[in-house]
Every structure is written in C-alpha cells, then in structure tokens.
C-alpha positions in Angstrom: 0.1 -0.2 0.0 1.2 3.6 -0.7 -0.5 7.0 0.5 -0.9 10.2 -1.1 -2.5 13.7 -0.3 -4.8 15.3 -2.0 -6.8 18.2 -1.1 -9.4 18.4 1.1 -12.9 18.6 -0.2 -16.3 18.5 1.3 -17.6 14.7 0.2 -14.2 13.6 2.4 -15.8 14.4 5.5 -18.3 11.6 5.9 -15.0 9.0 6.1 -13.0 11.0 7.8 -15.5 11.2 10.3 -15.5 7.9 10.5 -12.0 7.6 11.2 -12.6 10.1 14.0 -15.3 8.0 15.6 -12.6 5.3 15.6 -10.4 7.4 17.6 -11.5 7.9 21.2 -7.9 9.8 22.3 -8.7 12.7 19.9 -11.1 15.1 18.8 -12.0 16.6 15.5 -9.5 19.6 14.8 -12.0 22.6 13.8 -11.1 24.6 10.2 -10.2 28.1 12.2 -6.3 29.1 11.8 -5.9 26.1 8.7 -2.9 26.8 6.7 -3.7 23.7 4.8 -5.6 20.6 5.3 -5.2 17.3 3.4 -7.0 13.8 2.4 -5.0 11.6 3.4 -5.7 8.2 0.7 -4.4 4.2 -0.2 -3.1 4.6 -3.6 -4.3 0.9 -4.6 -8.0 0.8 -2.9 -8.6 5.0 -3.0 -9.8 4.9 0.1 -9.0 7.4 2.6 -7.4 6.4 5.4 -6.9 9.5 6.9 -7.1 13.5 7.6 -4.2 15.8 7.6 -4.1 19.7 8.4 -1.3 22.2 9.5 -2.6 25.2 12.0 -1.6 28.2 13.2 -0.9 28.5 16.5 0.4 31.6 19.2 3.1 31.3 21.6 3.3 33.7 24.6 6.7 34.9 25.9 6.9 36.5 29.5 10.4 37.4 30.6 10.1 39.0 34.2 13.0 40.1 36.0 13.8 37.7 38.1 14.6 39.9 41.3 10.7 41.5 41.3 8.8 40.3 44.8 6.5 36.7 44.6 3.4 38.9 44.5 4.4 41.8 41.8 5.6 38.8 39.4 1.9 36.7 40.2 0.8 40.2 38.7 2.8 40.1 36.2 1.9 36.7 35.4 -1.5 37.3 35.4 -1.6 40.3 33.1 0.3 38.9 30.5 -1.7 36.2 30.2 -4.6 37.7 30.3 -3.5 40.3 28.0 -2.2 37.2 25.3 -5.3 35.9 25.3 -7.3 38.6 24.4 -5.3 39.9 21.7 -5.5 36.0 20.3 -9.6 36.3 20.9 -9.2 40.0 18.6 -7.1 38.0 15.7 -9.6 34.7 16.0 -7.1 32.4 17.1 -8.0 29.5 19.1 -5.2 28.2 20.9 -2.6 30.0 22.9 0.5 27.9 24.1 2.3 28.9 27.3 5.4 27.5 28.4 6.9 28.3 31.8 10.5 27.4 33.3 9.0 27.6 37.0 7.0 25.1 38.5 4.8 26.9 40.8 3.4 29.2 37.7 3.4 26.0 35.5 1.2 24.4 37.6 -1.3 27.6 37.5 -1.1 28.5 34.0 
C-alpha cells in the first residue's frame, strides 16, 4: 500500500468522521486557523485512510525580572497571560501555548 495526499474536499467529511469516531483519543480539529489540510488516500483502493491539517498557533512569551517580589511577579504573569488571551481572541486564534520554566507558575497556568 502506498498512501498519498490530495486536497481536502467536503465530500471527504463522511469518511473522515468515521475515522475520528473510531479514535476516542482525539477530537475532530476545527477548521479555524488552517494553513492547509489534506486527505490521505490509499493509492491501491482509493479509500480515505486519514486526514492531516497544519494549523497556526500562538505562543506567549513573558520575560520577567527574576528579582521582583513574588506578589508583583504573580500580578505580572496574570496581566501578561490575560493580554495574550485577549489578543488571540481579537485575531481569531483559537489556541494559545504558554510555556513556563518555573514549576509553581506552570501548575497555575
């Protein structure tokens, strides 16, 4: 079997839905912020065997002075995160990634 990609077509939805229903570990991705999406086809049977999507995501970066008081740092983190969320909403970006190198903040985020 050789798999190949082709442009996604609305007529593929039924076969792709069947694949997603068989997978209880993932949900159907939305079509917002899509750069490209494709249908994966078995070249021997022409059966749809998968779906692929490349999406655009936002990543928030917040760099703080390590010497500020904990209360000020908490306020700065909350302000930065809330701002990042608001900007993503305004731009129609549905997912925002925030990475932290400080364990207590990671648990809160």
